mmCIF file of the N, C-alpha and C atoms, coordinates in Angstrom:
data_MODEL
# 
_entry.id   MODEL 
# 
loop_
_atom_site.group_PDB 
_atom_site.id 
_atom_site.type_symbol 
_atom_site.label_atom_id 
_atom_site.label_alt_id 
_atom_site.label_comp_id 
_atom_site.label_asym_id 
_atom_site.label_entity_id 
_atom_site.label_seq_id 
_atom_site.pdbx_PDB_ins_code 
_atom_site.Cartn_x 
_atom_site.Cartn_y 
_atom_site.Cartn_z 
_atom_site.occupancy 
_atom_site.B_iso_or_equiv 
_atom_site.pdbx_formal_charge 
_atom_site.auth_seq_id 
_atom_site.auth_comp_id 
_atom_site.auth_asym_id 
_atom_site.auth_atom_id 
_atom_site.pdbx_PDB_model_num 
ATOM 1   N N  . MET A 1 1  ? 17.503  8.812   15.254  1.00 0.00 ? 1  MET A N  1 
ATOM 2   C CA . MET A 1 1  ? 17.841  8.380   13.909  1.00 0.00 ? 1  MET A CA 1 
ATOM 3   C C  . MET A 1 1  ? 17.212  7.022   13.634  1.00 0.00 ? 1  MET A C  1 
ATOM 4   N N  . LYS A 1 2  ? 16.576  6.899   12.483  1.00 0.00 ? 2  LYS A N  1 
ATOM 5   C CA . LYS A 1 2  ? 15.919  5.649   12.121  1.00 0.00 ? 2  LYS A CA 1 
ATOM 6   C C  . LYS A 1 2  ? 16.932  4.597   11.699  1.00 0.00 ? 2  LYS A C  1 
ATOM 7   N N  . LYS A 1 3  ? 16.573  3.351   11.966  1.00 0.00 ? 3  LYS A N  1 
ATOM 8   C CA . LYS A 1 3  ? 17.424  2.241   11.570  1.00 0.00 ? 3  LYS A CA 1 
ATOM 9   C C  . LYS A 1 3  ? 17.353  2.055   10.055  1.00 0.00 ? 3  LYS A C  1 
ATOM 10  N N  . LYS A 1 4  ? 18.485  1.753   9.454   1.00 0.00 ? 4  LYS A N  1 
ATOM 11  C CA . LYS A 1 4  ? 18.554  1.536   8.002   1.00 0.00 ? 4  LYS A CA 1 
ATOM 12  C C  . LYS A 1 4  ? 18.638  0.042   7.720   1.00 0.00 ? 4  LYS A C  1 
ATOM 13  N N  . ILE A 1 5  ? 18.023  -0.353  6.606   1.00 0.00 ? 5  ILE A N  1 
ATOM 14  C CA . ILE A 1 5  ? 18.125  -1.727  6.106   1.00 0.00 ? 5  ILE A CA 1 
ATOM 15  C C  . ILE A 1 5  ? 18.465  -1.648  4.622   1.00 0.00 ? 5  ILE A C  1 
ATOM 16  N N  . PHE A 1 6  ? 18.959  -2.766  4.083   1.00 0.00 ? 6  PHE A N  1 
ATOM 17  C CA . PHE A 1 6  ? 19.124  -2.822  2.635   1.00 0.00 ? 6  PHE A CA 1 
ATOM 18  C C  . PHE A 1 6  ? 17.781  -3.234  2.060   1.00 0.00 ? 6  PHE A C  1 
ATOM 19  N N  . CYS A 1 7  ? 17.150  -2.322  1.360   1.00 0.00 ? 7  CYS A N  1 
ATOM 20  C CA . CYS A 1 7  ? 15.826  -2.549  0.789   1.00 0.00 ? 7  CYS A CA 1 
ATOM 21  C C  . CYS A 1 7  ? 15.965  -3.297  -0.536  1.00 0.00 ? 7  CYS A C  1 
ATOM 22  N N  . THR A 1 8  ? 15.355  -4.470  -0.615  1.00 0.00 ? 8  THR A N  1 
ATOM 23  C CA . THR A 1 8  ? 15.442  -5.262  -1.845  1.00 0.00 ? 8  THR A CA 1 
ATOM 24  C C  . THR A 1 8  ? 14.620  -4.648  -2.978  1.00 0.00 ? 8  THR A C  1 
ATOM 25  N N  . PHE A 1 9  ? 13.674  -3.799  -2.654  1.00 0.00 ? 9  PHE A N  1 
ATOM 26  C CA . PHE A 1 9  ? 12.881  -3.110  -3.668  1.00 0.00 ? 9  PHE A CA 1 
ATOM 27  C C  . PHE A 1 9  ? 13.672  -1.964  -4.282  1.00 0.00 ? 9  PHE A C  1 
ATOM 28  N N  . LEU A 1 10 ? 14.241  -1.125  -3.429  1.00 0.00 ? 10 LEU A N  1 
ATOM 29  C CA . LEU A 1 10 ? 14.986  0.045   -3.903  1.00 0.00 ? 10 LEU A CA 1 
ATOM 30  C C  . LEU A 1 10 ? 16.423  -0.290  -4.298  1.00 0.00 ? 10 LEU A C  1 
ATOM 31  N N  . LYS A 1 11 ? 16.909  -1.444  -3.844  1.00 0.00 ? 11 LYS A N  1 
ATOM 32  C CA . LYS A 1 11 ? 18.290  -1.881  -4.110  1.00 0.00 ? 11 LYS A CA 1 
ATOM 33  C C  . LYS A 1 11 ? 19.306  -0.923  -3.496  1.00 0.00 ? 11 LYS A C  1 
ATOM 34  N N  . LYS A 1 12 ? 18.954  -0.387  -2.311  1.00 0.00 ? 12 LYS A N  1 
ATOM 35  C CA . LYS A 1 12 ? 19.869  0.495   -1.586  1.00 0.00 ? 12 LYS A CA 1 
ATOM 36  C C  . LYS A 1 12 ? 19.438  0.545   -0.124  1.00 0.00 ? 12 LYS A C  1 
ATOM 37  N N  . TYR A 1 13 ? 20.293  1.118   0.725   1.00 0.00 ? 13 TYR A N  1 
ATOM 38  C CA . TYR A 1 13 ? 19.950  1.272   2.132   1.00 0.00 ? 13 TYR A CA 1 
ATOM 39  C C  . TYR A 1 13 ? 18.935  2.393   2.292   1.00 0.00 ? 13 TYR A C  1 
ATOM 40  N N  . ALA A 1 14 ? 17.936  2.133   3.140   1.00 0.00 ? 14 ALA A N  1 
ATOM 41  C CA . ALA A 1 14 ? 16.880  3.113   3.382   1.00 0.00 ? 14 ALA A CA 1 
ATOM 42  C C  . ALA A 1 14 ? 16.305  2.878   4.779   1.00 0.00 ? 14 ALA A C  1 
ATOM 43  N N  . ASN A 1 15 ? 15.473  3.797   5.231   1.00 0.00 ? 15 ASN A N  1 
ATOM 44  C CA . ASN A 1 15 ? 14.880  3.700   6.563   1.00 0.00 ? 15 ASN A CA 1 
ATOM 45  C C  . ASN A 1 15 ? 13.961  2.492   6.678   1.00 0.00 ? 15 ASN A C  1 
ATOM 46  N N  . LYS A 1 16 ? 14.148  1.754   7.781   1.00 0.00 ? 16 LYS A N  1 
ATOM 47  C CA . LYS A 1 16 ? 13.332  0.582   8.073   1.00 0.00 ? 16 LYS A CA 1 
ATOM 48  C C  . LYS A 1 16 ? 11.947  1.031   8.532   1.00 0.00 ? 16 LYS A C  1 
ATOM 49  N N  . GLN A 1 17 ? 10.952  0.185   8.333   1.00 0.00 ? 17 GLN A N  1 
ATOM 50  C CA . GLN A 1 17 ? 9.619   0.462   8.847   1.00 0.00 ? 17 GLN A CA 1 
ATOM 51  C C  . GLN A 1 17 ? 9.640   0.425   10.369  1.00 0.00 ? 17 GLN A C  1 
ATOM 52  N N  . SER A 1 18 ? 8.748   1.157   10.994  1.00 0.00 ? 18 SER A N  1 
ATOM 53  C CA . SER A 1 18 ? 8.699   1.248   12.452  1.00 0.00 ? 18 SER A CA 1 
ATOM 54  C C  . SER A 1 18 ? 8.221   -0.047  13.100  1.00 0.00 ? 18 SER A C  1 
ATOM 55  N N  . PHE A 1 19 ? 7.363   -0.787  12.405  1.00 0.00 ? 19 PHE A N  1 
ATOM 56  C CA . PHE A 1 19 ? 6.810   -2.024  12.949  1.00 0.00 ? 19 PHE A CA 1 
ATOM 57  C C  . PHE A 1 19 ? 6.388   -2.938  11.801  1.00 0.00 ? 19 PHE A C  1 
ATOM 58  N N  . GLN A 1 20 ? 6.131   -4.202  12.111  1.00 0.00 ? 20 GLN A N  1 
ATOM 59  C CA . GLN A 1 20 ? 5.697   -5.164  11.089  1.00 0.00 ? 20 GLN A CA 1 
ATOM 60  C C  . GLN A 1 20 ? 4.263   -4.839  10.711  1.00 0.00 ? 20 GLN A C  1 
ATOM 61  N N  . ILE A 1 21 ? 4.076   -4.365  9.494   1.00 0.00 ? 21 ILE A N  1 
ATOM 62  C CA . ILE A 1 21 ? 2.799   -3.833  9.057   1.00 0.00 ? 21 ILE A CA 1 
ATOM 63  C C  . ILE A 1 21 ? 1.865   -4.893  8.471   1.00 0.00 ? 21 ILE A C  1 
ATOM 64  N N  . TYR A 1 22 ? 2.414   -6.029  8.078   1.00 0.00 ? 22 TYR A N  1 
ATOM 65  C CA . TYR A 1 22 ? 1.629   -7.099  7.458   1.00 0.00 ? 22 TYR A CA 1 
ATOM 66  C C  . TYR A 1 22 ? 1.858   -8.373  8.277   1.00 0.00 ? 22 TYR A C  1 
ATOM 67  N N  . PRO A 1 23 ? 0.829   -9.190  8.487   1.00 0.00 ? 23 PRO A N  1 
ATOM 68  C CA . PRO A 1 23 ? 0.978   -10.365 9.353   1.00 0.00 ? 23 PRO A CA 1 
ATOM 69  C C  . PRO A 1 23 ? 1.696   -11.541 8.690   1.00 0.00 ? 23 PRO A C  1 
ATOM 70  N N  . GLY A 1 24 ? 2.109   -12.480 9.507   1.00 0.00 ? 24 GLY A N  1 
ATOM 71  C CA . GLY A 1 24 ? 2.634   -13.750 9.035   1.00 0.00 ? 24 GLY A CA 1 
ATOM 72  C C  . GLY A 1 24 ? 4.055   -13.705 8.512   1.00 0.00 ? 24 GLY A C  1 
ATOM 73  N N  . LYS A 1 25 ? 4.413   -14.803 7.821   1.00 0.00 ? 25 LYS A N  1 
ATOM 74  C CA . LYS A 1 25 ? 5.780   -14.932 7.291   1.00 0.00 ? 25 LYS A CA 1 
ATOM 75  C C  . LYS A 1 25 ? 6.087   -13.860 6.255   1.00 0.00 ? 25 LYS A C  1 
ATOM 76  N N  . ILE A 1 26 ? 5.121   -13.590 5.397   1.00 0.00 ? 26 ILE A N  1 
ATOM 77  C CA . ILE A 1 26 ? 5.355   -12.571 4.372   1.00 0.00 ? 26 ILE A CA 1 
ATOM 78  C C  . ILE A 1 26 ? 5.527   -11.203 5.036   1.00 0.00 ? 26 ILE A C  1 
ATOM 79  N N  . GLY A 1 27 ? 4.792   -10.965 6.114   1.00 0.00 ? 27 GLY A N  1 
ATOM 80  C CA . GLY A 1 27 ? 4.936   -9.716  6.854   1.00 0.00 ? 27 GLY A CA 1 
ATOM 81  C C  . GLY A 1 27 ? 6.312   -9.569  7.471   1.00 0.00 ? 27 GLY A C  1 
ATOM 82  N N  . LYS A 1 28 ? 6.840   -10.668 7.976   1.00 0.00 ? 28 LYS A N  1 
ATOM 83  C CA . LYS A 1 28 ? 8.187   -10.642 8.555   1.00 0.00 ? 28 LYS A CA 1 
ATOM 84  C C  . LYS A 1 28 ? 9.222   -10.355 7.474   1.00 0.00 ? 28 LYS A C  1 
ATOM 85  N N  . ARG A 1 29 ? 9.027   -10.962 6.297   1.00 0.00 ? 29 ARG A N  1 
ATOM 86  C CA . ARG A 1 29 ? 9.942   -10.711 5.176   1.00 0.00 ? 29 ARG A CA 1 
ATOM 87  C C  . ARG A 1 29 ? 9.869   -9.242  4.743   1.00 0.00 ? 29 ARG A C  1 
ATOM 88  N N  . ILE A 1 30 ? 8.658   -8.715  4.645   1.00 0.00 ? 30 ILE A N  1 
ATOM 89  C CA . ILE A 1 30 ? 8.484   -7.307  4.274   1.00 0.00 ? 30 ILE A CA 1 
ATOM 90  C C  . ILE A 1 30 ? 9.169   -6.409  5.292   1.00 0.00 ? 30 ILE A C  1 
ATOM 91  N N  . TYR A 1 31 ? 8.967   -6.701  6.577   1.00 0.00 ? 31 TYR A N  1 
ATOM 92  C CA . TYR A 1 31 ? 9.566   -5.890  7.635   1.00 0.00 ? 31 TYR A CA 1 
ATOM 93  C C  . TYR A 1 31 ? 11.093  -5.907  7.566   1.00 0.00 ? 31 TYR A C  1 
ATOM 94  N N  . ASN A 1 32 ? 11.665  -7.055  7.241   1.00 0.00 ? 32 ASN A N  1 
ATOM 95  C CA . ASN A 1 32 ? 13.125  -7.194  7.221   1.00 0.00 ? 32 ASN A CA 1 
ATOM 96  C C  . ASN A 1 32 ? 13.775  -6.741  5.919   1.00 0.00 ? 32 ASN A C  1 
ATOM 97  N N  . GLU A 1 33 ? 13.032  -6.719  4.813   1.00 0.00 ? 33 GLU A N  1 
ATOM 98  C CA . GLU A 1 33 ? 13.642  -6.447  3.506   1.00 0.00 ? 33 GLU A CA 1 
ATOM 99  C C  . GLU A 1 33 ? 13.106  -5.214  2.777   1.00 0.00 ? 33 GLU A C  1 
ATOM 100 N N  . ILE A 1 34 ? 11.981  -4.664  3.219   1.00 0.00 ? 34 ILE A N  1 
ATOM 101 C CA . ILE A 1 34 ? 11.339  -3.571  2.490   1.00 0.00 ? 34 ILE A CA 1 
ATOM 102 C C  . ILE A 1 34 ? 11.348  -2.304  3.348   1.00 0.00 ? 34 ILE A C  1 
ATOM 103 N N  . SER A 1 35 ? 11.874  -1.231  2.795   1.00 0.00 ? 35 SER A N  1 
ATOM 104 C CA . SER A 1 35 ? 11.961  0.039   3.525   1.00 0.00 ? 35 SER A CA 1 
ATOM 105 C C  . SER A 1 35 ? 10.598  0.725   3.595   1.00 0.00 ? 35 SER A C  1 
ATOM 106 N N  . GLN A 1 36 ? 10.530  1.745   4.437   1.00 0.00 ? 36 GLN A N  1 
ATOM 107 C CA . GLN A 1 36 ? 9.297   2.524   4.546   1.00 0.00 ? 36 GLN A CA 1 
ATOM 108 C C  . GLN A 1 36 ? 8.966   3.207   3.222   1.00 0.00 ? 36 GLN A C  1 
ATOM 109 N N  . LYS A 1 37 ? 9.984   3.709   2.541   1.00 0.00 ? 37 LYS A N  1 
ATOM 110 C CA . LYS A 1 37 ? 9.760   4.378   1.249   1.00 0.00 ? 37 LYS A CA 1 
ATOM 111 C C  . LYS A 1 37 ? 9.171   3.406   0.226   1.00 0.00 ? 37 LYS A C  1 
ATOM 112 N N  . ALA A 1 38 ? 9.699   2.189   0.184   1.00 0.00 ? 38 ALA A N  1 
ATOM 113 C CA . ALA A 1 38 ? 9.185   1.176   -0.749  1.00 0.00 ? 38 ALA A CA 1 
ATOM 114 C C  . ALA A 1 38 ? 7.754   0.789   -0.380  1.00 0.00 ? 38 ALA A C  1 
ATOM 115 N N  . TRP A 1 39 ? 7.484   0.674   0.923   1.00 0.00 ? 39 TRP A N  1 
ATOM 116 C CA . TRP A 1 39 ? 6.121   0.338   1.357   1.00 0.00 ? 39 TRP A CA 1 
ATOM 117 C C  . TRP A 1 39 ? 5.153   1.456   0.960   1.00 0.00 ? 39 TRP A C  1 
ATOM 118 N N  . ASP A 1 40 ? 5.578   2.695   1.079   1.00 0.00 ? 40 ASP A N  1 
ATOM 119 C CA . ASP A 1 40 ? 4.737   3.820   0.670   1.00 0.00 ? 40 ASP A CA 1 
ATOM 120 C C  . ASP A 1 40 ? 4.429   3.757   -0.827  1.00 0.00 ? 40 ASP A C  1 
ATOM 121 N N  . LYS A 1 41 ? 5.406   3.350   -1.624  1.00 0.00 ? 41 LYS A N  1 
ATOM 122 C CA . LYS A 1 41 ? 5.172   3.184   -3.068  1.00 0.00 ? 41 LYS A CA 1 
ATOM 123 C C  . LYS A 1 41 ? 4.131   2.081   -3.307  1.00 0.00 ? 41 LYS A C  1 
ATOM 124 N N  . TRP A 1 42 ? 4.214   0.993   -2.509  1.00 0.00 ? 42 TRP A N  1 
ATOM 125 C CA . TRP A 1 42 ? 3.223   -0.075  -2.646  1.00 0.00 ? 42 TRP A CA 1 
ATOM 126 C C  . TRP A 1 42 ? 1.836   0.436   -2.267  1.00 0.00 ? 42 TRP A C  1 
ATOM 127 N N  . MET A 1 43 ? 1.718   1.267   -1.245  1.00 0.00 ? 43 MET A N  1 
ATOM 128 C CA . MET A 1 43 ? 0.407   1.780   -0.831  1.00 0.00 ? 43 MET A CA 1 
ATOM 129 C C  . MET A 1 43 ? -0.255  2.561   -1.969  1.00 0.00 ? 43 MET A C  1 
ATOM 130 N N  . ILE A 1 44 ? 0.531   3.323   -2.701  1.00 0.00 ? 44 ILE A N  1 
ATOM 131 C CA . ILE A 1 44 ? 0.003   4.068   -3.848  1.00 0.00 ? 44 ILE A CA 1 
ATOM 132 C C  . ILE A 1 44 ? -0.446  3.094   -4.935  1.00 0.00 ? 44 ILE A C  1 
ATOM 133 N N  . GLN A 1 45 ? 0.400   2.101   -5.224  1.00 0.00 ? 45 GLN A N  1 
ATOM 134 C CA . GLN A 1 45 ? 0.073   1.105   -6.247  1.00 0.00 ? 45 GLN A CA 1 
ATOM 135 C C  . GLN A 1 45 ? -1.163  0.315   -5.850  1.00 0.00 ? 45 GLN A C  1 
ATOM 136 N N  . GLN A 1 46 ? -1.249  -0.066  -4.580  1.00 0.00 ? 46 GLN A N  1 
ATOM 137 C CA . GLN A 1 46 ? -2.395  -0.840  -4.093  1.00 0.00 ? 46 GLN A CA 1 
ATOM 138 C C  . GLN A 1 46 ? -3.694  -0.068  -4.280  1.00 0.00 ? 46 GLN A C  1 
ATOM 139 N N  . THR A 1 47 ? -3.672  1.210   -3.949  1.00 0.00 ? 47 THR A N  1 
ATOM 140 C CA . THR A 1 47 ? -4.861  2.043   -4.105  1.00 0.00 ? 47 THR A CA 1 
ATOM 141 C C  . THR A 1 47 ? -5.297  2.088   -5.560  1.00 0.00 ? 47 THR A C  1 
ATOM 142 N N  . MET A 1 48 ? -4.348  2.219   -6.472  1.00 0.00 ? 48 MET A N  1 
ATOM 143 C CA . MET A 1 48 ? -4.684  2.246   -7.899  1.00 0.00 ? 48 MET A CA 1 
ATOM 144 C C  . MET A 1 48 ? -5.304  0.916   -8.338  1.00 0.00 ? 48 MET A C  1 
ATOM 145 N N  . ILE A 1 49 ? -4.734  -0.203  -7.892  1.00 0.00 ? 49 ILE A N  1 
ATOM 146 C CA . ILE A 1 49 ? -5.258  -1.525  -8.263  1.00 0.00 ? 49 ILE A CA 1 
ATOM 147 C C  . ILE A 1 49 ? -6.684  -1.698  -7.746  1.00 0.00 ? 49 ILE A C  1 
ATOM 148 N N  . ILE A 1 50 ? -6.900  -1.349  -6.477  1.00 0.00 ? 50 ILE A N  1 
ATOM 149 C CA . ILE A 1 50 ? -8.239  -1.484  -5.886  1.00 0.00 ? 50 ILE A CA 1 
ATOM 150 C C  . ILE A 1 50 ? -9.250  -0.652  -6.655  1.00 0.00 ? 50 ILE A C  1 
ATOM 151 N N  . ASN A 1 51 ? -8.885  0.577   -6.994  1.00 0.00 ? 51 ASN A N  1 
ATOM 152 C CA . ASN A 1 51 ? -9.811  1.458   -7.708  1.00 0.00 ? 51 ASN A CA 1 
ATOM 153 C C  . ASN A 1 51 ? -10.041 1.012   -9.147  1.00 0.00 ? 51 ASN A C  1 
ATOM 154 N N  . GLU A 1 52 ? -8.981  0.663   -9.859  1.00 0.00 ? 52 GLU A N  1 
ATOM 155 C CA . GLU A 1 52 ? -9.113  0.274   -11.267 1.00 0.00 ? 52 GLU A CA 1 
ATOM 156 C C  . GLU A 1 52 ? -9.914  -1.010  -11.443 1.00 0.00 ? 52 GLU A C  1 
ATOM 157 N N  . LYS A 1 53 ? -9.676  -1.974  -10.551 1.00 0.00 ? 53 LYS A N  1 
ATOM 158 C CA . LYS A 1 53 ? -10.362 -3.266  -10.661 1.00 0.00 ? 53 LYS A CA 1 
ATOM 159 C C  . LYS A 1 53 ? -11.641 -3.326  -9.837  1.00 0.00 ? 53 LYS A C  1 
ATOM 160 N N  . LYS A 1 54 ? -11.954 -2.228  -9.166  1.00 0.00 ? 54 LYS A N  1 
ATOM 161 C CA . LYS A 1 54 ? -13.138 -2.127  -8.326  1.00 0.00 ? 54 LYS A CA 1 
ATOM 162 C C  . LYS A 1 54 ? -13.209 -3.287  -7.329  1.00 0.00 ? 54 LYS A C  1 
ATOM 163 N N  . LEU A 1 55 ? -12.079 -3.507  -6.645  1.00 0.00 ? 55 LEU A N  1 
ATOM 164 C CA . LEU A 1 55 ? -11.993 -4.601  -5.684  1.00 0.00 ? 55 LEU A CA 1 
ATOM 165 C C  . LEU A 1 55 ? -12.697 -4.233  -4.381  1.00 0.00 ? 55 LEU A C  1 
ATOM 166 N N  . ASN A 1 56 ? -13.257 -5.246  -3.747  1.00 0.00 ? 56 ASN A N  1 
ATOM 167 C CA . ASN A 1 56 ? -13.920 -5.104  -2.457  1.00 0.00 ? 56 ASN A CA 1 
ATOM 168 C C  . ASN A 1 56 ? -13.052 -5.812  -1.430  1.00 0.00 ? 56 ASN A C  1 
ATOM 169 N N  . MET A 1 57 ? -12.444 -5.061  -0.539  1.00 0.00 ? 57 MET A N  1 
ATOM 170 C CA . MET A 1 57 ? -11.487 -5.654  0.380   1.00 0.00 ? 57 MET A CA 1 
ATOM 171 C C  . MET A 1 57 ? -12.117 -6.507  1.474   1.00 0.00 ? 57 MET A C  1 
ATOM 172 N N  . THR A 1 58 ? -13.440 -6.601  1.506   1.00 0.00 ? 58 THR A N  1 
ATOM 173 C CA . THR A 1 58 ? -14.095 -7.546  2.407   1.00 0.00 ? 58 THR A CA 1 
ATOM 174 C C  . THR A 1 58 ? -14.292 -8.897  1.720   1.00 0.00 ? 58 THR A C  1 
ATOM 175 N N  . ASN A 1 59 ? -14.043 -8.949  0.416   1.00 0.00 ? 59 ASN A N  1 
ATOM 176 C CA . ASN A 1 59 ? -14.158 -10.187 -0.356  1.00 0.00 ? 59 ASN A CA 1 
ATOM 177 C C  . ASN A 1 59 ? -12.821 -10.929 -0.306  1.00 0.00 ? 59 ASN A C  1 
ATOM 178 N N  . ILE A 1 60 ? -12.851 -12.193 0.103   1.00 0.00 ? 60 ILE A N  1 
ATOM 179 C CA . ILE A 1 60 ? -11.626 -12.975 0.294   1.00 0.00 ? 60 ILE A CA 1 
ATOM 180 C C  . ILE A 1 60 ? -10.842 -13.134 -1.012  1.00 0.00 ? 60 ILE A C  1 
ATOM 181 N N  . ASN A 1 61 ? -11.531 -13.285 -2.135  1.00 0.00 ? 61 ASN A N  1 
ATOM 182 C CA . ASN A 1 61 ? -10.842 -13.430 -3.428  1.00 0.00 ? 61 ASN A CA 1 
ATOM 183 C C  . ASN A 1 61 ? -10.130 -12.140 -3.827  1.00 0.00 ? 61 ASN A C  1 
ATOM 184 N N  . ASP A 1 62 ? -10.740 -11.010 -3.528  1.00 0.00 ? 62 ASP A N  1 
ATOM 185 C CA . ASP A 1 62 ? -10.099 -9.722  -3.811  1.00 0.00 ? 62 ASP A CA 1 
ATOM 186 C C  . ASP A 1 62 ? -8.888  -9.506  -2.896  1.00 0.00 ? 62 ASP A C  1 
ATOM 187 N N  . GLN A 1 63 ? -8.987  -9.956  -1.647  1.00 0.00 ? 63 GLN A N  1 
ATOM 188 C CA . GLN A 1 63 ? -7.852  -9.875  -0.729  1.00 0.00 ? 63 GLN A CA 1 
ATOM 189 C C  . GLN A 1 63 ? -6.684  -10.713 -1.248  1.00 0.00 ? 63 GLN A C  1 
ATOM 190 N N  . LYS A 1 64 ? -6.989  -11.898 -1.759  1.00 0.00 ? 64 LYS A N  1 
ATOM 191 C CA . LYS A 1 64 ? -5.944  -12.772 -2.309  1.00 0.00 ? 64 LYS A CA 1 
ATOM 192 C C  . LYS A 1 64 ? -5.293  -12.130 -3.527  1.00 0.00 ? 64 LYS A C  1 
ATOM 193 N N  . GLU A 1 65 ? -6.096  -11.467 -4.345  1.00 0.00 ? 65 GLU A N  1 
ATOM 194 C CA . GLU A 1 65 ? -5.544  -10.802 -5.528  1.00 0.00 ? 65 GLU A CA 1 
ATOM 195 C C  . GLU A 1 65 ? -4.602  -9.665  -5.132  1.00 0.00 ? 65 GLU A C  1 
ATOM 196 N N  . ILE A 1 66 ? -4.979  -8.885  -4.134  1.00 0.00 ? 66 ILE A N  1 
ATOM 197 C CA . ILE A 1 66 ? -4.110  -7.801  -3.665  1.00 0.00 ? 66 ILE A CA 1 
ATOM 198 C C  . ILE A 1 66 ? -2.822  -8.371  -3.090  1.00 0.00 ? 66 ILE A C  1 
ATOM 199 N N  . LYS A 1 67 ? -2.912  -9.456  -2.328  1.00 0.00 ? 67 LYS A N  1 
ATOM 200 C CA . LYS A 1 67 ? -1.717  -10.076 -1.754  1.00 0.00 ? 67 LYS A CA 1 
ATOM 201 C C  . LYS A 1 67 ? -0.775  -10.543 -2.853  1.00 0.00 ? 67 LYS A C  1 
ATOM 202 N N  . LYS A 1 68 ? -1.327  -11.177 -3.888  1.00 0.00 ? 68 LYS A N  1 
ATOM 203 C CA . LYS A 1 68 ? -0.520  -11.643 -5.022  1.00 0.00 ? 68 LYS A CA 1 
ATOM 204 C C  . LYS A 1 68 ? 0.161   -10.455 -5.707  1.00 0.00 ? 68 LYS A C  1 
ATOM 205 N N  . ASN A 1 69 ? -0.580  -9.380  -5.909  1.00 0.00 ? 69 ASN A N  1 
ATOM 206 C CA . ASN A 1 69 ? -0.016  -8.172  -6.519  1.00 0.00 ? 69 ASN A CA 1 
ATOM 207 C C  . ASN A 1 69 ? 1.058   -7.549  -5.637  1.00 0.00 ? 69 ASN A C  1 
ATOM 208 N N  . MET A 1 70 ? 0.844   -7.566  -4.320  1.00 0.00 ? 70 MET A N  1 
ATOM 209 C CA . MET A 1 70 ? 1.818   -7.001  -3.385  1.00 0.00 ? 70 MET A CA 1 
ATOM 210 C C  . MET A 1 70 ? 3.139   -7.762  -3.463  1.00 0.00 ? 70 MET A C  1 
ATOM 211 N N  . ILE A 1 71 ? 3.068   -9.081  -3.411  1.00 0.00 ? 71 ILE A N  1 
ATOM 212 C CA . ILE A 1 71 ? 4.282   -9.894  -3.465  1.00 0.00 ? 71 ILE A CA 1 
ATOM 213 C C  . ILE A 1 71 ? 5.013   -9.672  -4.781  1.00 0.00 ? 71 ILE A C  1 
ATOM 214 N N  . ASN A 1 72 ? 4.268   -9.648  -5.875  1.00 0.00 ? 72 ASN A N  1 
ATOM 215 C CA . ASN A 1 72 ? 4.881   -9.411  -7.184  1.00 0.00 ? 72 ASN A CA 1 
ATOM 216 C C  . ASN A 1 72 ? 5.526   -8.028  -7.246  1.00 0.00 ? 72 ASN A C  1 
ATOM 217 N N  . PHE A 1 73 ? 4.826   -7.025  -6.755  1.00 0.00 ? 73 PHE A N  1 
ATOM 218 C CA . PHE A 1 73 ? 5.341   -5.651  -6.805  1.00 0.00 ? 73 PHE A CA 1 
ATOM 219 C C  . PHE A 1 73 ? 6.609   -5.494  -5.960  1.00 0.00 ? 73 PHE A C  1 
ATOM 220 N N  . LEU A 1 74 ? 6.586   -6.018  -4.742  1.00 0.00 ? 74 LEU A N  1 
ATOM 221 C CA . LEU A 1 74 ? 7.689   -5.802  -3.817  1.00 0.00 ? 74 LEU A CA 1 
ATOM 222 C C  . LEU A 1 74 ? 8.896   -6.684  -4.072  1.00 0.00 ? 74 LEU A C  1 
ATOM 223 N N  . PHE A 1 75 ? 8.692   -7.905  -4.599  1.00 0.00 ? 75 PHE A N  1 
ATOM 224 C CA . PHE A 1 75 ? 9.795   -8.859  -4.657  1.00 0.00 ? 75 PHE A CA 1 
ATOM 225 C C  . PHE A 1 75 ? 10.152  -9.382  -6.053  1.00 0.00 ? 75 PHE A C  1 
ATOM 226 N N  . ASN A 1 76 ? 9.250   -9.316  -7.020  1.00 0.00 ? 76 ASN A N  1 
ATOM 227 C CA . ASN A 1 76 ? 9.498   -10.012 -8.269  1.00 0.00 ? 76 ASN A CA 1 
ATOM 228 C C  . ASN A 1 76 ? 9.769   -9.143  -9.479  1.00 0.00 ? 76 ASN A C  1 
ATOM 229 N N  . LYS A 1 77 ? 9.481   -7.883  -9.407  1.00 0.00 ? 77 LYS A N  1 
ATOM 230 C CA . LYS A 1 77 ? 9.680   -7.083  -10.604 1.00 0.00 ? 77 LYS A CA 1 
ATOM 231 C C  . LYS A 1 77 ? 10.974  -6.286  -10.537 1.00 0.00 ? 77 LYS A C  1 
ATOM 232 N N  . GLU A 1 78 ? 11.424  -5.866  -11.672 1.00 0.00 ? 78 GLU A N  1 
ATOM 233 C CA . GLU A 1 78 ? 12.580  -4.957  -11.717 1.00 0.00 ? 78 GLU A CA 1 
ATOM 234 C C  . GLU A 1 78 ? 12.096  -3.585  -11.293 1.00 0.00 ? 78 GLU A C  1 
ATOM 235 N N  . ASN A 1 79 ? 12.657  -3.085  -10.229 1.00 0.00 ? 79 ASN A N  1 
ATOM 236 C CA . ASN A 1 79 ? 12.191  -1.847  -9.634  1.00 0.00 ? 79 ASN A CA 1 
ATOM 237 C C  . ASN A 1 79 ? 13.117  -0.683  -9.923  1.00 0.00 ? 79 ASN A C  1 
ATOM 238 N N  . ILE A 1 80 ? 12.520  0.438   -10.106 1.00 0.00 ? 80 ILE A N  1 
ATOM 239 C CA . ILE A 1 80 ? 13.165  1.751   -10.250 1.00 0.00 ? 80 ILE A CA 1 
ATOM 240 C C  . ILE A 1 80 ? 14.359  1.801   -11.161 1.00 0.00 ? 80 ILE A C  1 
# 
């Protein structure tokens, strides 16, 4: 049985991610507060952003833009 956490994105208890998927302090926050289901929703959103804006993930400025969008999506908007 998977461990449950209170997901701040979904505003309910859900399955925790198996491991810290993003590095650093923000990665630790994501691991502790964001469920696997919420992370999967971000992966879909991230793909759309990269495709729509034609971002190049080897470009440092594009990486910063995705990070900013990720933080906003996971922590700052009214979700679901």
